[in-house]
N, C-alpha and C positions, 0 to 999 in steps of 0.2 A: 199825465192823466192820473187822477186820484183813484185809488182802488180800496174798497172796504169790504170785509167779509163779515157776514152774520150767519148764525145758525138758523136753519129753516124753521125750527119751532119758535124762534123769536121774531120772525118776520111779521106775523099778525100784530105784535106789539108795536113794531115800527110803523105799520100802516095806520093804526089807531092814533099814534102820536102825530103822525103826519097830517091826518085829517083834522085833528084838534089844532095843530099849528096853523093850518090853512084857515080854519074857522076864526082863530084869534088874530092872525096877522095878515091874512090875505095870501094870494098866490101869484107868483110871477109867471106861471105857465099859462099860455093862452090856449084854452081848450074848452070849447062850448059845452061839450058833453060833461066834462068834469065840473064846470061852473054850475051846470044844471044840478048835478049831484050835490054840490055844496049848498045850493039854495034849498034843495029838498031836505037836507040834514038840518039846516037852520029852521025851516018851517015846521019840521016834525018834532022838534024838541030833543033831538038826540045829543045835543051838545053836553047836556048834564051827564048823560051816560058815558060819553067820551072822556069827560073830566074825571069822573069817578074811576074809570078804567085806568086813566093816566096816573091817578094818585096811588093806585094799588100796584102799578107796574114797578118791577125791580129797578132801583136807581141806576144800576149799571146799564140797563137798556136805555134809560133816558139820556145818559151820557153818550152812549153809542149813537143815538139819534142826533144829538148835537154835533158829533163828529161827522156824521153823514151829511147833515145840513151844511156845515161849514165846508166840507170837501166839495160839495156840489156847487156852492156859491163861489168858492175860490177857483174852481176849475172852469168856470163859465160854460158848463154843459158837457164837459168831456170826462165826467167821472164814471166809474163803473162800480156796480154793487154785485158782489158774489153772494148768492144765497145757497146755503148747503153745508154739509159736513162740518 
């Protein structure tokens, strides 16, 4: 099982990058409520704000997200993410 740690103050950055990733590349998770949220984001025009946020996010956080994404895909759903300290 893959395990990744991130500081709690960086978690919002990871969430924004994840939302942008889902908007750009789709989502492998089947969740009707989440799909509805993504549709609302698309319709409301928030994608531009997410891109802007992403561009001003520290590059180390973007690399951390890529590592998280890779770990989740490689682990086939058995990855853990520790948030804190």
